[in-house]
Each structure stands twice: as structure tokens, then as C-alpha cells.
C-alpha positions in Angstrom: -59.4 -60.1 89.6 -59.7 -59.0 93.0 -56.9 -56.6 94.5 -55.5 -59.3 96.9 -54.9 -61.6 94.0 -53.5 -58.2 92.0 -51.1 -58.3 95.1 -50.1 -61.2 95.0 -49.0 -61.1 91.5 -47.3 -57.9 92.1 -45.2 -59.5 94.9 -44.0 -62.6 92.8 -43.2 -60.4 90.0 -41.2 -58.2 92.8 -39.8 -61.2 94.4 -38.3 -62.6 91.0 -36.8 -59.1 90.0 -35.3 -59.3 93.6 -33.7 -62.8 93.0 -32.5 -61.3 89.1 -30.8 -58.9 91.2 -28.9 -60.6 93.6 -28.0 -63.1 90.8 -26.2 -60.0 88.8 -25.0 -58.8 92.2 -23.0 -62.5 92.6 -22.3 -62.6 88.9 -20.6 -58.5 89.3 -19.1 -59.0 92.5 -17.4 -62.1 91.5 -16.2 -60.7 88.2 -14.6 -57.5 90.4 -11.8 -59.8 91.9 -10.7 -60.4 88.3 -9.9 -56.8 87.6 -8.7 -56.3 91.3 -5.7 -58.9 91.4 -4.9 -57.3 87.5 -3.9 -53.6 88.8 -1.6 -55.5 91.2 0.6 -56.3 88.4 0.0 -53.9 85.4 1.3 -50.3 84.8 1.1 -47.8 86.7 0.2 -49.8 90.0 3.4 -51.9 89.6 5.6 -49.1 89.0 4.4 -47.6 92.0 5.2 -50.9 94.0 8.9 -50.6 93.1 9.3 -47.0 93.6 7.8 -46.9 97.1 10.0 -50.8 97.8 12.9 -48.9 97.0 12.3 -46.1 99.7 10.6 -47.9 102.2 10.5 -51.6 101.9 7.9 -54.1 101.0 5.1 -54.1 102.9 4.6 -49.9 103.0 5.1 -50.7 99.5 1.9 -53.2 99.4 -0.3 -50.7 101.3 0.3 -47.4 99.5 -0.4 -49.7 96.3 -3.3 -51.0 97.7 -4.5 -47.4 98.5 -4.4 -46.2 95.0 -5.8 -49.0 93.5 -8.7 -48.8 96.0 -9.1 -44.7 95.1 -8.8 -45.7 91.3 -12.0 -48.3 91.9 -14.3 -45.5 94.2 -13.5 -43.1 91.6 -14.6 -45.1 88.6 -17.6 -46.6 90.0 -18.8 -43.3 91.4 -18.5 -42.4 87.8 -20.4 -45.3 86.9 -23.2 -44.5 89.4 -23.4 -40.7 88.0 -24.2 -42.3 84.7 -26.6 -44.4 86.6 -28.3 -41.5 88.3 -28.2 -39.3 84.7 -30.1 -42.3 83.3 -32.9 -41.9 85.8 -32.7 -38.4 86.2 -32.3 -38.4 90.2 -30.3 -35.4 91.2 -33.4 -33.8 92.2 -33.6 -36.7 95.0 -29.9 -36.3 95.7 -30.0 -32.3 96.6 -32.9 -33.8 98.7 -31.1 -35.9 100.8 -28.2 -34.0 101.2 -30.0 -30.7 102.2 -33.2 -32.2 103.6 -32.1 -35.4 105.0 -29.5 -34.3 107.1 -30.0 -37.6 109.9 -29.1 -39.7 106.9 -25.5 -37.9 105.9 -24.1 -39.8 109.3 -25.4 -42.9 108.0 -23.9 -42.6 104.5 -20.9 -41.4 106.1 -20.4 -44.2 108.2 -20.8 -46.4 105.9 -18.6 -44.6 103.6 -15.8 -45.1 106.1 -16.7 -49.0 106.5 -16.9 -49.7 102.9 -13.8 -47.8 101.4 -11.2 -47.7 103.8 -11.8 -50.5 105.6 -13.8 -53.4 103.8 -12.6 -52.6 99.8 -9.0 -51.9 101.1 -8.7 -54.8 103.5 -10.2 -56.6 100.0 -7.6 -55.3 98.0 -4.8 -56.6 100.8 -5.8 -59.6 101.0 -6.0 -59.8 97.3 -2.1 -58.4 97.1 -0.9 -60.4 99.9 -2.6 -63.9 99.5 -4.4 -63.9 95.9 -8.1 -63.4 94.7 -9.8 -66.3 95.5 -8.4 -66.1 98.9 -10.0 -62.7 99.1 -13.4 -63.2 98.0 -14.0 -66.7 99.7 -12.7 -64.8 103.3 -15.4 -61.5 102.7 -18.2 -64.3 102.5 -17.8 -64.1 106.0 -19.3 -60.9 106.1 -23.6 -62.0 107.0 -22.5 -63.0 110.4 -21.4 -60.0 111.0 -24.4 -58.3 109.6 -26.7 -61.1 111.7 -24.8 -60.9 114.7 -25.3 -56.9 114.7 -28.7 -57.1 113.8 -29.7 -59.4 116.6 -27.5 -57.0 118.9 -29.0 -53.3 117.9 -32.1 -54.5 116.1 -33.0 -57.1 118.5 -33.7 -60.1 115.9 -33.6 -63.4 117.1 -31.7 -66.2 115.8 -33.4 -69.4 114.9 -31.5 -73.0 115.2 -31.0 -73.0 111.5 -29.5 -69.3 111.9 -26.8 -70.5 114.6 -26.5 -73.9 112.3 -25.5 -71.7 109.7 -23.4 -69.1 111.8 -21.0 -72.5 112.8 -20.7 -73.9 109.6 -19.5 -70.5 108.1 -16.8 -70.4 111.4 -15.4 -73.6 110.4 -15.2 -72.2 106.2 -13.3 -69.6 107.8 -11.0 -71.8 110.1 -10.4 -73.8 106.9 -9.5 -70.4 105.3 -7.5 -68.7 107.7 -6.2 -71.3 110.4 -5.3 -74.1 107.9 -3.6 -71.9 105.9 -1.7 -70.1 108.2 -0.4 -73.2 109.7 0.7 -74.4 105.9 1.8 -71.1 105.2 3.9 -70.6 108.3 5.5 -74.3 108.0 6.5 -73.1 104.4 8.1 -70.0 105.4 6.0 -67.6 103.4 3.3 -66.6 105.9 1.5 -63.2 104.5 0.1 -62.1 107.6 -1.6 -58.6 105.9 -3.4 -60.9 103.8 -5.4 -62.5 106.5 -6.0 -58.8 108.3 -7.2 -57.7 104.9 -9.3 -60.5 104.8 -10.8 -59.4 108.5 -10.7 -56.1 107.6 -13.5 -56.9 104.6 -15.6 -59.1 106.7 -16.2 -56.7 109.1 -16.2 -53.7 106.9 -19.0 -54.8 104.8 -20.7 -55.8 107.8 -20.7 -52.8 109.5 -21.3 -51.0 106.2 -24.7 -53.1 105.8 -26.2 -52.3 109.0 -25.4 -48.1 108.9 -26.3 -48.3 105.2 -29.3 -50.2 105.8 -30.9 -47.6 108.5 -29.8 -44.6 106.0 -31.9 -46.2 103.0 -35.0 -46.4 105.7 -35.2 -42.4 105.1 -33.8 -41.9 101.9 -34.3 -42.9 98.2 -32.1 -46.0 97.1 -30.9 -44.4 94.2 -29.6 -41.2 95.5 -28.2 -42.7 98.8 -25.5 -45.4 97.2 -24.5 -42.9 94.7 -23.6 -40.4 97.8 -22.1 -43.1 99.8 -19.5 -44.0 97.2 -19.2 -40.1 96.6 -18.2 -39.7 100.1 -16.0 -42.7 99.7 -14.4 -41.1 96.8 -13.6 -37.8 98.7 -11.8 -40.0 101.9 -9.5 -41.6 99.3 -8.9 -38.4 97.2 -9.2 -35.5 99.3 -7.9 -36.8 102.6 -5.8 -39.9 102.2 -3.9 -39.9 99.0 -2.9 -35.8 99.8 -1.8 -37.1 103.5 0.4 -39.7 101.6 1.9 -37.2 99.4 2.5 -34.4 101.9 4.6 -37.7 103.5 6.5 -37.8 100.4 5.3 -40.9 99.1 5.4 -40.4 95.3 1.9 -41.4 94.7 0.8 -38.4 92.8 3.3 -39.1 90.0 1.1 -42.5 89.3 -2.3 -41.0 88.9 -2.1 -39.5 85.7 -0.7 -42.8 84.2 -4.0 -44.5 85.2 -6.0 -42.6 82.7 -3.3 -42.5 80.5 -2.3 -46.0 80.2 -4.7 -47.7 77.7 -4.4 -50.8 79.8 -5.0 -49.7 83.2 -7.6 -47.3 82.4 -9.6 -50.3 80.9 -8.8 -53.0 83.9 -9.5 -49.8 86.2 -13.0 -49.0 84.2 -13.7 -53.1 84.6 -13.0 -52.8 88.2 -15.4 -49.9 88.5 -18.6 -50.9 86.3 -18.0 -54.2 88.5 -18.3 -52.5 91.5 -20.7 -50.1 91.0 -23.2 -52.4 89.6 -22.8 -54.8 91.8 -23.5 -52.1 94.1 -27.2 -51.2 92.4 -27.9 -54.4 92.4 -27.3 -55.5 96.1 -29.5 -52.4 97.1 -32.0 -52.6 94.7 -32.7 -56.7 95.9 -32.4 -55.9 99.2 -35.7 -54.1 100.0 -37.3 -56.6 97.4 -36.1 -60.2 99.3 -34.9 -59.0 102.3 -31.2 -58.8 103.7 -31.1 -62.1 104.2 -31.6 -63.7 100.8 -29.5 -61.0 99.1 -26.5 -61.7 101.3 -26.6 -65.3 100.7 -26.9 -65.1 97.3 -24.2 -62.5 97.4 -22.4 -65.3 99.0 -21.9 -67.0 95.7 -19.7 -64.2 94.2 -16.8 -66.6 95.6 -17.5 -69.0 93.2 -18.0 -66.6 90.6 -14.7 -65.4 91.1 -12.7 -68.5 91.2 -14.4 -69.7 87.9 -13.4 -66.2 86.5 -9.9 -66.2 87.6 -9.2 -69.7 86.9 -10.8 -69.7 83.2 -8.7 -65.9 82.0 -5.5 -66.4 84.4 -5.5 -70.3 84.8 -5.3 -69.5 88.7 -5.7 -72.4 91.0 -6.8 -71.9 94.5 -5.4 -73.7 97.3 -7.6 -76.7 98.7 -7.8 -74.7 101.9 -9.8 -71.9 100.2 -12.1 -74.2 98.2 -13.3 -76.2 101.1 -13.6 -72.9 103.4 -15.6 -71.3 100.7 -18.0 -74.6 100.3 -18.5 -74.7 103.9 -19.6 -70.7 104.1 -21.7 -71.4 101.0 -23.8 -74.1 103.0 -23.7 -71.9 106.0 -25.2 -69.4 104.4 -27.9 -71.2 102.7 -28.8 -72.8 106.1 -28.5 -69.5 107.7 -30.6 -67.3 104.9 -32.9 -70.7 103.9 -36.8 -69.2 104.7 -39.7 -70.9 104.3 -42.1 -69.2 101.1 -44.9 -68.1 103.7 -41.9 -65.5 104.8 -40.9 -64.2 101.6 -42.7 -61.3 102.2 -39.9 -59.5 104.3 -39.4 -55.6 103.0 -36.9 -53.1 103.8 -37.5 -51.6 107.5 -38.9 -54.9 108.8 -37.6 -57.8 110.5 -37.1 -60.9 108.8 -38.4 -64.2 109.9 -35.9 -66.7 110.0 -37.3 -70.4 109.9 
């Protein structure tokens, strides 16, 4: 067997592994919306909501509850990634990333801001105000943002197929946002912050993908995304939650209950496990099959989320969400389908789009 044949065999194995990681990414991300929706209706999160609603009103109560849910998710996901890196013995690499690769720190911190206070918080807002199925499907538009940013800042050219995919995704988003918005306005039950949260998730994850990719080009992925998650946790627990507590919001009173209430701890652990390991799968798949195909596979998370929610909770999404989700998935397939000979793109190289 010559060197070229060995290279092709090794490449095929890498591509298969990358696609497997992409499938696990979709499954875990889809499942993540289930505990995300449950946290809105269990103690201590519902208790915090009721306490803040009495003194500040409904909208501040929803915002504060979303903060605590986001912070709990980040903390448990960080613990999951800690266990992962202990298993891989990557602490020396984490130390090197912090001490020697100072250039990467700004990318990791920026990614933490875009992912946590923007994307994850927005996703939980969308879940609380409009439902988990809406949140999952609305966030599917983030690859459009990532593609536009890549075109703008990395010089990537868009093919006709990519443009057709973007237009199809936009049509899906119109179905999710505009039609649903009209229905809710006419029925008198509009939840505007749900749509705002969906947009925050779209732009947050799109921006995170751009900056974290730059950071990972000069760092080790396992160490990089753990440090990114650690930064995200710090933003919630060192900055945002203390500020709310100093402002008179009784959020600290309910933190201990998360870890002493068995039901809450189970749900938050499931959320952290799903979020932590879907992050691992995302950044494992990205250098093996390329960012485009990884984001395309991640789009399946909305369909997975709707199936999980229907089976476990009996929740049926609105027809606009279903139609919008189908259109977005079709758009993603158009946008990221590539010919077989283009499957050798890796991190740091532009992907050829047919």
C-alpha cells in the first residue's frame, strides 16, 4: 500500500468520524431544549419567577429567571468539560493556552460573550416566551450569519447554491417570525421577547462561530472550548448575578436550591451534559468535515428537539414553526452540500462550495 492510498484511507476515516460527531451534535443539541423548557416550570426557577414578579412584574421576572437558568447551564456544562479534560489529561495544554497563547484569549472571551449572554440567554428567552420548539427552529438561521460574516471578513465567495440556500432559510425565518407574529398579534397573546430571544440566538451563535474558529486555529480545541466555557461561566457568576443581587433581586436565595433539590439538579445536570458534549462534538466535527457541513448537520437539532418534546411532554409545535423548520433545513442542505472531491477542507482553509 503506497503513501497516497494510506492518506485516502485515513481521510475517509476522518470524514466518517466527523459526520458521526455531527450526528451526535444534532442529537445532543436537540435534547438540550428539553431540560431547557423544563427548568421554566420546576423549583427553584419557578419560585424565583414568582418572587420577582410580585415586586417587579412579569417581564423582569422572565429575564431574571432566564439569567439563572443560563448561569446554571453554563456551570454544569463547564463541570462536564472539566471531567472531559481530566479524562484526556489536557490541563498542561490549558495552561499553555492561558500563559503562552495570549493572542487566543481575546477570541475565547469574545466567543464566551456571544455564546452566553447573547445566544444561550436569547435561546432561553425564546423558550420561556414562545416555547422550546420555536427556540430550536428559530436558532437554525445562525449558519446564515456565519456565512455572511465569513464572506465579509474571510473573503469566501458565495456560489449560486449558497445564495439559494440563504434565500430559503430567510423564507423559513419569515414563516417562523412574521406569520407567527401576525397570528399572536391578532390573538392578543404576542410575546415579543420570544422573537427578540430567537434573534439573539441567531446572531450570538453566528458571531461565536466566527471568533472561536480564529481562536482554535492557534490553540488546541479541547483546551480552547473548555476555557471558553469557563469564561462564559465567569461572566454569569462573577459579573451578572452579583450585579442583580446588589440591585435587590433575590436571585442568590435560590442558587443553593438548584443543588439541593433532586429534581432541579437532575434537570440542570441533563442540560449541562447535553450542552457540554454537543459543544465537544461541534468542535470535533469542525476541523474534520468543515464548518459548513458541521453547521448543516447541526440544523437537524430542531427536528430532534420537536420529536423529544412531543414524546416526553406531548408538546406540539405551531404549524408555522414546522413549516419554517422544514424550509430552513432545505436551505441548509442547499447551502452546505458539496461535491465529493471538496470533502478535504479542514480548519483554516476556505471550503469550496459547489
